[in-house]
C-alpha positions in Angstrom: 50.8 57.5 -8.0 48.0 55.3 -6.9 45.3 56.0 -4.4 46.1 52.8 -2.5 49.5 54.1 -1.5 47.7 56.5 0.9 45.7 53.8 2.6 42.5 55.5 1.3 40.4 52.4 1.6 41.4 51.9 5.2 40.6 55.5 6.1 37.3 55.3 4.2 36.3 52.3 6.3 37.0 54.3 9.4 34.7 57.0 8.3 32.0 54.5 7.8 32.6 53.4 11.3 77.9 72.8 5.8 78.6 70.1 3.4 78.2 70.6 -0.4 77.6 68.0 -3.0 79.6 65.1 -1.7 78.6 61.5 -2.0 78.0 59.0 0.9 79.8 59.8 4.1 80.5 57.8 7.2 77.2 57.0 8.8 76.5 57.1 12.5 76.5 53.4 13.4 73.2 53.4 15.2 70.7 55.5 17.0 72.5 55.1 20.3 75.5 57.0 18.8 73.3 60.2 18.7 71.2 59.3 21.8 68.1 59.2 19.5 68.0 63.0 19.2 64.5 64.0 18.2 64.6 64.7 14.5 62.5 67.9 15.0 65.4 69.1 17.3 68.1 68.2 14.7 66.1 70.0 12.0 65.5 73.0 14.2 69.2 73.7 14.6 69.4 74.9 11.0 66.1 76.7 11.1 64.1 73.8 9.5 61.3 71.5 10.5 60.9 67.8 10.3 57.6 66.1 10.0 55.7 63.0 8.9 52.5 61.9 7.3 50.2 59.7 9.4 46.7 58.5 9.3 44.7 59.8 12.2 43.3 56.3 12.7 46.8 55.0 13.4 47.6 57.9 15.7 44.4 57.2 17.7 44.8 53.4 17.9 48.6 52.8 18.0 50.0 54.6 21.1 53.6 53.7 20.3 53.3 55.2 16.9 51.6 58.3 18.2 54.5 58.7 20.7 57.0 58.3 18.0 55.4 61.0 15.8 55.0 63.3 18.8 58.7 62.9 19.8 60.2 63.4 16.4 57.9 65.7 14.4 57.0 69.4 14.4 54.7 69.0 11.4 51.9 66.5 10.7 50.7 65.7 7.2 47.4 63.8 7.4 47.7 61.1 4.8 44.2 61.0 3.4 42.0 63.1 5.6 41.9 66.1 3.3 41.4 64.1 0.1 38.3 64.7 -1.9 37.2 61.0 -1.7 36.9 61.3 2.1 35.6 64.8 2.4 33.1 64.6 -0.4 32.1 61.0 -0.9 28.5 61.8 -2.0 27.6 64.7 -4.2 25.2 67.2 -2.7 25.7 65.9 0.8 27.5 67.7 3.7 31.2 67.5 3.9 32.6 64.8 6.1 35.1 66.5 8.3 35.3 63.9 11.0 38.8 62.5 10.3 40.2 65.8 9.2 39.0 67.6 12.3 40.5 64.8 14.5 43.9 65.0 12.6 44.1 68.8 13.0 43.1 68.7 16.7 45.6 65.9 17.4 48.4 68.0 15.9 47.4 71.1 17.6 47.3 69.4 21.0 51.0 68.6 20.5 52.1 71.9 19.2 52.6 70.7 15.6 52.0 72.6 12.4 49.8 70.9 9.8 50.4 70.3 6.1 47.2 69.7 4.0 47.1 67.7 0.8 45.6 68.0 -1.7 43.0 70.0 -3.7 43.7 68.7 -7.2 45.1 65.4 -8.1 44.5 62.6 -10.6 43.8 60.1 -7.8 41.8 59.9 -4.5 38.8 61.5 -6.2 35.2 60.5 -5.5 33.3 58.3 -7.9 31.0 61.2 -8.9 33.9 62.8 -10.8 33.0 60.2 -13.5 29.4 61.3 -13.7 28.7 64.2 -16.1 25.6 65.3 -14.2 27.8 66.1 -11.2 31.2 67.0 -12.8 31.6 68.6 -16.2 33.3 71.5 -18.0 30.4 73.8 -17.2 30.5 73.4 -13.4 34.1 72.2 -12.7 35.4 75.7 -11.8 32.4 76.3 -9.4 32.9 72.9 -7.8 36.6 73.6 -7.3 36.0 77.1 -5.9 33.3 75.9 -3.5 35.5 73.0 -2.3 38.7 74.9 -1.7 37.0 77.8 -0.1 35.0 75.6 2.2 37.9 73.5 3.4 40.5 76.3 3.7 38.0 78.6 5.5 37.3 75.8 8.0 41.0 75.4 8.8 42.2 79.0 8.2 45.1 79.7 10.5 45.2 76.0 11.6 46.8 74.4 8.4 50.0 76.3 7.7 50.8 74.8 4.3 48.7 73.2 1.5 49.6 71.1 -1.5 47.1 73.0 -3.7 48.0 71.2 -6.9 49.5 67.7 -6.8 51.2 65.9 -9.7 50.1 68.2 -12.5 52.9 67.6 -15.0 54.8 64.9 -16.9 57.8 64.9 -19.1 55.9 66.4 -22.0 53.8 69.1 -20.2 50.6 68.9 -18.2 49.3 65.6 -17.0 45.6 65.0 -18.0 44.1 65.1 -14.5 40.3 65.4 -14.3 40.8 69.1 -13.7 43.0 69.6 -16.8 40.4 67.7 -18.8 37.6 69.9 -17.6 39.3 73.3 -17.4 42.6 73.0 -19.3 46.0 73.8 -17.7 44.7 77.1 -16.3 43.0 75.1 -13.6 46.3 75.5 -11.8 45.9 79.3 -11.8 42.4 78.9 -10.6 43.2 76.6 -7.8 46.0 78.8 -6.4 44.1 82.0 -6.8 41.1 80.6 -5.0 43.3 79.1 -2.2 45.1 82.4 -1.7 41.8 84.3 -1.5 40.5 81.8 1.1 43.6 82.0 3.4 46.1 84.7 2.4 48.6 83.6 5.1 48.8 80.0 4.1 51.8 78.6 2.2 50.6 77.3 -1.2 52.6 74.5 -2.7 52.8 72.9 -6.2 53.7 69.3 -5.3 55.4 66.9 -7.8 57.2 63.6 -8.0 60.2 62.2 -9.8 62.2 65.4 -10.0 65.3 63.9 -8.3 67.3 61.8 -10.8 69.9 62.3 -13.5 68.0 60.4 -16.1 66.1 61.5 -19.1 62.7 61.0 -17.5 63.5 63.2 -14.5 65.4 65.8 -16.5 62.4 66.2 -18.8 60.2 66.6 -15.8 62.5 69.2 -14.2 62.6 71.2 -17.4 58.8 71.2 -17.6 58.5 72.1 -14.0 60.8 75.1 -14.4 58.8 76.3 -17.4 55.5 75.9 -15.5 56.7 77.8 -12.5 58.1 80.6 -14.6 54.8 80.7 -16.5 52.8 80.9 -13.3 55.0 83.6 -11.9 54.6 85.6 -15.1 50.9 85.8 -14.4 51.4 86.5 -10.7 49.8 83.2 -9.7 50.3 82.9 -5.9 52.5 79.9 -5.8 54.9 80.0 -2.8 56.8 76.8 -2.8 57.6 73.7 -4.8 57.0 70.4 -3.1 59.6 67.7 -4.0 58.0 64.4 -3.0 61.2 62.3 -2.8 59.6 58.9 -3.1 63.0 57.4 -3.9 64.3 54.0 -4.9 67.5 52.7 -3.5 68.9 51.6 -6.9 68.1 55.0 -8.4 69.7 57.0 -5.6 72.8 54.8 -5.9 73.1 54.9 -9.7 71.0 57.8 -11.1 71.3 60.5 -8.5 73.8 63.3 -9.1 73.9 65.6 -6.1 75.5 68.6 -8.0 72.9 68.4 -10.8 70.0 68.1 -8.3 71.2 71.1 -6.3 71.4 73.0 -9.6 67.7 72.3 -10.2 66.7 73.2 -6.7 68.7 76.5 -6.9 66.9 77.3 -10.2 63.6 76.9 -8.3 65.0 79.0 -5.4 66.1 81.7 -7.8 62.5 82.4 -8.6 61.9 83.4 -5.0 60.2 80.1 -4.1 60.7 77.9 -1.1 61.1 74.2 -1.4 59.6 71.5 0.8 60.6 67.8 0.8 57.1 66.5 1.2 57.0 62.7 1.1 60.4 61.2 1.7 60.9 57.4 1.8 63.2 55.0 0.0 62.2 51.6 -1.4 64.5 48.6 -1.0 63.1 46.3 -3.7 66.5 45.8 -5.3 68.3 44.8 -2.1 68.7 41.3 -0.6 66.5 40.1 2.2 69.1 40.4 4.9 67.9 43.1 7.3 71.4 44.4 8.2 72.4 44.8 4.6 69.1 46.4 3.6 69.1 48.9 6.5 72.7 49.8 5.9 72.2 50.5 2.2 68.9 52.4 2.8 70.7 54.6 5.3 73.4 55.4 2.8 70.7 56.5 0.3 69.1 58.7 3.0 72.5 60.3 3.7 73.3 60.8 0.1 70.0 62.5 -0.7 69.6 64.6 2.5 73.3 65.8 2.4 72.5 67.2 -1.0 69.1 68.9 -0.5 69.9 70.3 3.0 72.7 72.4 1.6 70.1 74.5 -0.3 68.9 77.3 2.1 65.5 77.5 0.5 64.7 73.9 1.4 62.7 74.8 4.5 61.8 71.4 5.8 61.6 67.6 5.4 58.4 65.6 5.7 58.8 61.8 5.7 55.9 59.7 4.3 55.4 57.8 7.5 58.0 57.3 10.2 57.7 53.6 11.0 57.8 50.7 8.6 54.7 49.4 10.3 52.6 52.0 8.7 54.4 52.6 5.4 52.2 52.7 2.3 54.8 50.6 0.6 53.7 47.6 2.8 50.0 48.0 2.1 50.0 48.7 -1.5 49.6 46.9 -4.8 52.0 44.3 -6.2 54.3 46.7 -8.0 55.6 47.8 -4.6 56.2 44.3 -3.2 59.5 42.6 -2.9 60.0 39.4 -4.9 60.8 37.5 -1.7 57.5 38.7 -0.1 59.2 40.5 2.8 58.0 43.8 3.9 60.0 46.8 2.8 62.0 48.8 5.3 61.9 52.3 3.8 61.6 54.5 6.9 63.8 55.7 9.8 62.1 53.4 12.4 61.2 49.7 12.1 57.8 48.1 12.8 58.5 48.1 16.5 59.3 51.8 16.5 63.0 51.1 17.0 65.5 53.5 15.4 67.3 52.1 12.3 70.5 53.3 10.5 68.2 55.5 8.4 67.3 57.4 11.5 71.0 58.0 12.3 71.6 59.1 8.7 68.7 61.5 8.8 69.7 62.9 12.2 73.3 63.4 11.1 72.3 65.1 7.8 69.9 67.4 9.6 72.5 68.2 12.1 75.1 69.4 9.6 72.6 71.1 7.2 73.3 74.5 5.9 71.4 77.3 7.6 67.9 77.6 6.1 66.7 80.9 4.7 64.1 82.6 6.9 60.6 81.3 6.6 58.1 83.7 5.1 54.9 81.7 5.7 
C-alpha cells in the first residue's frame, strides 16, 4: 500500500512548520435508533476496544473531529507520526519526535491507549534507505536495533501495542521489503526480538492486508501467513497478535467474502495462542452509484457483514477504524486508483464529512453490541 494513503506528505509539511456466520441482517435505520451510543461503549460491553487512526495535525486543528474521536474511541492509532520518514528524515541527525509526542500526549489526556505503527514496512521510509553509504546489508541490523530501541524506550508504558512488522508477505512468501533485501526474512525475528527487549509489556503485532476474501489471492496469503506464524512460533519469536488490516472493498465484501471461511482462518490464528486486532478498517465504494443514500446503505451492509463475522471470534480483541470521518479518509486524499469515476469523494467511514453519523455507524454499533464475549486481554 502506498505512502500517500497515510497522508505522509501532509504530515511532513507540518513537521517542517452471539451471532455466528450469517450474512447481512436488518440494519439499524440510522444513528438516532441507537441514540448514537459511543462506539467505545458498545465495544466495551463484550470486553473489546474500538479505536481510530488520526493525524495529530487534524486533531489539533479540527475541533469537531477531535471531539468525534474523543467520544467514540478508546484507542488512538497515529497515522504517520511513528513512521520512519517522519522520525528519521535525515541520517545522522536527532530523531524528530515532535508529532509523535503530541499524538501520544493527546491520547493520554483523554484516557486513550495508543497503537504504534510501524517499525518495518516497504513504504514511508526515508530517502536515505536508497543510499548504500547509510543503509546496507552490513549496517541494516544495527540501524533497525537502534531505531526500535530508541522509539520504544521513549514510549515504554505509553504505547500499548505496536505493529512491529507491516505487510511482510505476499501470496508466494515474503515480500521484498528493504529489510528483507538487506537481512533476509529473518529480519522479522530480529524486529520482534528487539522490540520485546525494549518493552517486554507491549503487545507486538504482525500486521497484514488482504487476508479477508474467498478468492485465490487472499487464500494464498492466508496460507502463507499461517506458515509464517507457525515458523515464528517454532523459534519462540515474541509475536503476540496478528493485525488484520481490513481495508475492504464493497464489491469484494458482497461477492468474495465468505464469513464461515474467514472465521476458520481467524480461528486457526487463535489456535496458536495469538490475539487478533482489526487494525485499519474502512470500505471503499468505487463500484457503487453516486447516490448518497444508496452508497451509504450498501456500505453499511458491508460493515455489518464483516463485523458480524469477526466479532464472533473471542480472540479478536478490538477494532480500529482507519479514520472515523470521511473528511479525513486517506481514500479521499490519495492517488487516482482510489478515485471514483464520477469524481465524487468516497464515503467509506462511519461518519460523514460533517461528523454526522451514517448507516455505517449504526451497523458498527449494532455489530459491536451483539458481539461474542472477547477472550481476556493479556497485554
